[in-house]
C-alpha angles and dihedrals in degrees: 000000000000104000089225094058099072124149129221087266091058092048094052094043089059092055128083115272114268116257098210137024094237094054118139115224128193118195101197136183101020132117106257118210100197098183085219146081091301091061118191118350121196121213092006137157127227113202118201121190126181090351096306132099105254100177142358126194148082096279101045112144110233116210116236092239095052122115106240122211115195108224095171109152093014138099123239115205136168118266117267122252119217105210096189114035140152095189121137098015115142124211102006135325096231130073094193100167095096137028090236119043102155090138096069120090133212089207088068093062103038111143110208089189096063105126088215090074089063094042094049092047088054089053092052103264108135101164135032136186098221108205137195112246128263105247092112134041090244117031134174137298120285129232122213108210140187116224093244101161111200095027129111120265089255091054093053090067113104102232113225096015114142114266122231146166129230119248124185139195136179131026100353103061088038089052089224096157098045143024126217116215114259133028113359108249120234127273105052099155139051091251089051091053092051092049090052090053093048096046094046095051093043089052088051090052090052090047091051090050090054092051092047092052089048093051090049092052090046091055093044090052094057128201094309102033127102112282115236122232110267120230115255113274116246117184094199093051092043089063096043090047088056092046091051093066120105098252098039122122128231126174127212144119101325099213092061103035086105086071090058090049091050093048093053093050094048120144130177110275126229114264116270115254114262092224113068118228118267122259130256098027119245125240090258093058097040112090117224090235111029112208102193134060092244090048092051090049093047095051092050092053095252118128111234119242115256 
């Protein structure tokens, strides 16, 4: 790395360790790349108070008691965020024994001793979205962590970060590139993967309906009324119910997430007509601007391949 291109992490790493949690730090004289509306600021000061950035600019007042770090000739940049990571996972990142494992949690197996936390922090990564693997269509719950080397596993977790669950499509959940000894696990095709997604989220919708009805009965009964019998708790469906809501987050291969959306909105289709369409199509059935491969072939008089 060019010695002049150093991030905030490198500047702080070169400084003496802080002596108290509430210390005020001023990084002064560097070129700050804000990655925001302020753009790049030359000869700027970054003021950090109680572990948070309090001010950035060329006219920031530095308290007399602040610890000053000279960043002259260096660049100060925000920490990097790894949006798809498997760092600090102990004992395997995949729970491959079922096609749907939304009940398992990465947070339960975080390894605070993983040396990659230290190495990635040294390379500028300060936050990571640690995901379950992609061996099944619906994997486990993610954990967003801060690279707090030397802290406990619980202290790695980024409090308030949005929850999510790993979804996977393509070769990995189908196991196209490898075979595990024993019985082949369902699904093994793309259509099987889509059915798994559709079935899982429809079961989650039914589960949500049961709990909504229970909550309504509970409110109607009041404080002194007879309490209704609660539905049986299901950790897997609890997570899928949460992920089904409008503002939930799910991670997976971006180019094909539309297939997941389509599967969860599935409705029975109308029956196909018993009489096949005539060939070649007439002018009335041929659109002026075909939008599909089969449509373009039809309107040029070429029969599409099956």
